[in-house]
Structure formats: structure tokens, C-alpha cells
C-alpha positions as CSV (number, residue, x, y, z in Angstrom):
1,X,4.6,112.1,47.3
2,X,4.8,110.3,44.0
3,X,1.5,109.8,42.2
4,X,2.5,106.3,41.1
5,X,2.9,103.2,43.3
6,X,4.0,100.9,40.5
7,X,6.4,101.4,37.6
8,X,6.0,98.8,34.8
9,X,8.8,98.4,32.3
10,X,9.1,97.0,28.8
11,X,12.5,95.4,28.2
12,X,14.0,95.7,24.7
13,X,14.8,99.3,23.8
14,X,13.7,100.5,27.2
15,X,16.1,98.9,29.7
16,X,18.0,96.5,27.4
17,X,19.8,96.6,24.1
18,X,19.5,93.2,22.5
19,X,18.9,94.2,18.9
20,X,22.3,92.9,17.6
21,X,21.7,89.6,19.4
22,X,18.4,89.3,17.6
23,X,20.1,90.2,14.3
24,X,22.7,87.4,14.8
25,X,20.1,84.8,15.7
26,X,17.6,85.6,12.9
27,X,20.5,85.7,10.3
28,X,21.6,82.3,11.5
29,X,18.0,81.0,10.9
30,X,17.8,82.7,7.6
31,X,21.2,81.3,6.5
32,X,20.2,77.8,7.5
33,X,16.9,78.0,5.6
34,X,18.6,79.3,2.4
35,X,17.6,83.0,2.7
36,X,19.4,86.3,2.6
37,X,20.5,88.0,5.8
38,X,18.9,91.2,7.1
39,X,20.6,94.3,8.6
40,X,20.5,95.8,12.0
41,X,18.0,98.6,11.2
42,X,15.5,96.1,9.7
43,X,15.7,94.1,12.9
44,X,15.4,97.2,15.1
45,X,12.2,98.3,13.4
46,X,10.6,94.9,13.3
47,X,10.9,93.6,16.9
48,X,8.5,94.3,19.7
49,X,5.4,92.4,18.6
50,X,6.5,88.9,19.8
51,X,9.0,86.6,18.2
52,X,6.6,84.7,15.9
53,X,5.4,88.0,14.5
54,X,9.0,89.1,14.1
55,X,10.1,85.9,12.2
56,X,7.0,86.0,10.0
57,X,7.6,89.6,9.1
58,X,11.3,88.9,8.2
59,X,11.0,85.5,6.6
60,X,7.4,85.2,5.5
61,X,5.0,82.3,6.0
62,X,7.0,79.7,4.1
63,X,8.7,77.3,6.6
64,X,7.7,79.7,9.4
65,X,7.6,77.1,12.2
66,X,11.0,75.7,11.1
67,X,12.6,79.1,10.9
68,X,11.1,80.2,14.3
69,X,12.5,77.0,15.9
70,X,16.0,77.6,14.5
71,X,15.8,81.2,15.6
72,X,14.8,80.3,19.2
73,X,17.4,77.6,19.5
74,X,20.2,79.9,18.5
75,X,18.8,82.8,20.5
76,X,18.7,80.8,23.7
77,X,22.5,80.4,23.5
78,X,23.5,83.7,22.1
79,X,21.1,86.2,23.9
80,X,22.8,86.1,27.3
81,X,26.2,87.2,25.9
82,X,24.8,89.4,23.1
83,X,22.6,91.8,25.2
84,X,23.5,94.7,27.4
85,X,21.8,97.2,29.7
86,X,21.1,100.6,28.2
87,X,23.0,103.5,29.9
88,X,21.3,104.4,33.2
89,X,19.1,101.4,33.4
90,X,20.7,99.8,36.5
91,X,20.9,103.2,38.2
92,X,17.2,104.0,37.7
93,X,16.1,100.6,38.9
94,X,18.2,100.9,42.0
95,X,16.8,104.4,42.8
96,X,13.2,103.4,42.2
97,X,13.5,100.3,44.3
98,X,15.2,102.2,47.1
99,X,12.4,104.8,47.1
100,X,9.8,102.1,47.6
101,X,8.2,101.8,44.2
102,X,6.8,98.4,43.1
103,X,8.5,97.4,39.9
104,X,7.3,95.1,37.2
105,X,8.1,93.9,33.6
106,X,5.5,93.7,30.9
107,X,7.1,92.5,27.6
108,X,6.1,90.7,24.4
109,X,9.3,88.7,24.7
110,X,8.5,85.0,25.6
111,X,9.1,84.1,29.2
112,X,12.0,81.8,28.4
113,X,14.1,84.6,26.8
114,X,13.0,87.3,29.3
115,X,14.2,85.2,32.2
116,X,17.5,84.6,30.4
117,X,17.9,88.4,30.0
118,X,17.0,89.2,33.5
119,X,19.4,86.7,34.9
120,X,22.3,87.4,32.6
121,X,22.1,91.2,33.2
122,X,21.5,90.7,36.9
123,X,18.3,92.8,37.1
124,X,15.7,90.2,37.9
125,X,16.1,91.0,41.6
126,X,14.6,94.5,41.1
127,X,11.3,93.3,39.9
128,X,8.3,92.3,42.1
129,X,6.5,90.7,39.1
130,X,7.4,89.7,35.5
131,X,4.7,89.0,32.9
132,X,5.4,88.1,29.3
133,X,3.4,88.0,26.1
134,X,3.1,84.3,26.0
135,X,1.3,84.3,29.4
136,X,-1.7,86.4,28.4
137,X,-4.4,85.7,25.8
138,X,-3.5,88.8,23.7
139,X,0.0,90.3,23.6
140,X,0.6,94.0,23.2
141,X,-0.9,96.2,21.8
142,X,-3.9,94.6,23.5
143,X,-4.1,95.9,27.1
144,X,-4.3,92.4,28.6
145,X,-0.7,92.3,29.9
146,X,-1.0,95.6,31.8
147,X,-4.5,94.7,33.2
148,X,-3.1,91.5,34.5
149,X,-0.1,93.2,36.2
150,X,-2.5,95.7,37.9
151,X,-4.7,92.8,39.0
152,X,-1.6,91.0,40.4
153,X,-0.9,94.0,42.7
154,X,-4.6,94.9,43.3
155,X,-4.0,98.4,42.0
156,X,-5.9,100.8,39.8
157,X,-4.7,102.1,36.4
158,X,-4.0,105.5,37.9
159,X,-1.6,103.9,40.4
160,X,0.8,102.8,37.6
161,X,3.2,104.2,35.0
162,X,4.2,102.1,32.0
163,X,7.6,102.8,30.4
164,X,8.2,101.6,26.9
165,X,10.0,102.5,23.6
166,X,7.4,101.8,20.9
167,X,4.1,103.1,19.7
168,X,2.8,99.6,20.5
169,X,3.6,100.3,24.2
170,X,1.7,103.6,24.1
171,X,-1.3,101.8,22.5
172,X,-1.1,99.2,25.2
173,X,-1.0,101.8,28.0
174,X,-4.0,103.7,26.4
175,X,-6.0,100.5,26.2
176,X,-5.4,99.8,29.9
177,X,-5.9,103.5,30.9
178,X,-2.3,103.5,32.2
179,X,-0.1,106.5,31.7
180,X,2.9,105.7,29.5
181,X,6.3,107.3,29.3
182,X,8.0,106.6,26.0
183,X,11.8,106.5,25.6
184,X,13.5,107.2,22.3
185,X,16.2,104.5,22.7
186,X,14.2,101.8,21.0
187,X,12.4,100.8,17.8
188,X,10.1,103.9,17.3
189,X,11.4,107.3,16.3
190,X,10.7,110.4,18.5
191,X,8.3,111.6,15.9
192,X,6.4,108.3,15.9
193,X,6.2,108.4,19.7
194,X,5.1,112.0,19.8
195,X,2.3,111.3,17.3
196,X,1.1,108.4,19.5
197,X,0.5,110.9,22.3
198,X,2.1,109.2,25.4
199,X,2.2,111.0,28.8
200,X,5.8,111.9,28.0
201,X,8.5,111.3,25.5
202,X,12.0,111.1,27.2
203,X,15.4,110.8,25.7
204,X,16.6,107.9,27.8
205,X,15.7,105.9,30.8
206,X,17.9,108.2,32.9
207,X,15.3,111.0,32.3
208,X,12.5,109.0,34.0
209,X,13.4,110.6,37.4
210,X,12.8,114.0,36.1
211,X,9.4,113.0,34.7
212,X,8.4,111.5,38.0
213,X,9.7,114.6,39.9
214,X,7.5,116.8,37.7
215,X,4.5,114.7,38.4
216,X,4.7,115.1,42.2
217,X,2.1,117.3,43.7
218,X,3.5,120.7,44.8
219,X,3.2,121.5,48.5
């Protein structure tokens, strides 16, 4: 019997690769506000803390609201065609759903863009609940989002596993007392993830089944 009833997923870097879509959109905003573009790796290392934090980090405080509005406008149109599922994501979601797990999303992406992604990539149907950073008082790394997901299902922290790709996800899990499995397909390096001390560091979302298998009590 699996020790977890609920698996909670981050999106970007965990199930979805949207880094280049973010790069294209932020560079459009930077160009239209007279600034130099940024490269893929800069974007990859900066996302994950919410889009306002992202744009502020890239562009600074000057004309922040204008730059953010331009970014969001472009992203709404480009994101659905610029994002893709990471290898194994659809398979693991199908397996977990078929095995009776409750599945949820907890992401710092705003609701508008999360819903676009889930629809465009046809994975919204797998999730019993989706909660985004703009719907809680404090986004990750505060534990609010995981606590709210647990409350929605009426479950305890020990009933859930959180799966993310960043040290911010591990911090969030620790704050909510929820075990976290960290995948190395996102913004944080393996070393950064290992130093943050999650329950496990796995190479890809496909390896989640092995981790869950290892956690099952032995008869």
C-alpha cells in the first residue's frame, strides 16, 4: 500500500518545459521597453518565484508595471504553442491516476497562465485540484499553498508528496511538513537540490514511480 494518498505537482521544470516560451515573451517586453534581451539560461535560473518577481529580477523596478503588462500580454498568446510536456510526464500522470492517487497542482504561476498550459497540453483532466500563487496570501516558498491544498482534501501533511524542481519547492514542502521529491529537470542544479535536503532527488519525472515503490511498506 502506498504511504501517500495525494501527489502534488509543481508545473514548470517538473511536468512542463516552458522556459523558451518565457524567454520569448520577456524579450518581447524588454525590446518594447528599450532594453537588451536575456538568454535562455538567465530565464531558466530566474523563474519559479512568480511572474512579478521574475520581471523585476530581469528588468528592475523601472517601468516594472508596464514591462509586466507587456510580458503577460505576449505570454498569453505565445505560451500555449511554446510549451511542451517533459518526457514521461503524461505517462506518470496516467499511471498515478489509474492507481487511485489524488493529484493536484501547486504552482507560483498565475492562474490565468496555468490554466492555459493545462488546457494546451491536455493534462488538466488528471488533476483533482489546481491552486496557483495568486490565489494564496503568500506564494512559495511560504507553505500557504500546500497547506491550502491539504485543507481542500481534508488530509494531513503525511498523506501527501510534493514534487518540484527547485529549492523553493523543497523549502515550501518543509514549511508545510510535506515530503518533497525534487527533479533535476528544472531551474535548480542537482547539487543545489541535494543541499536543500528533500526526501529524494530524482533525475526525471519518470523516476517518481521508483521512489514511490521504495516507500511502500514491505510485507
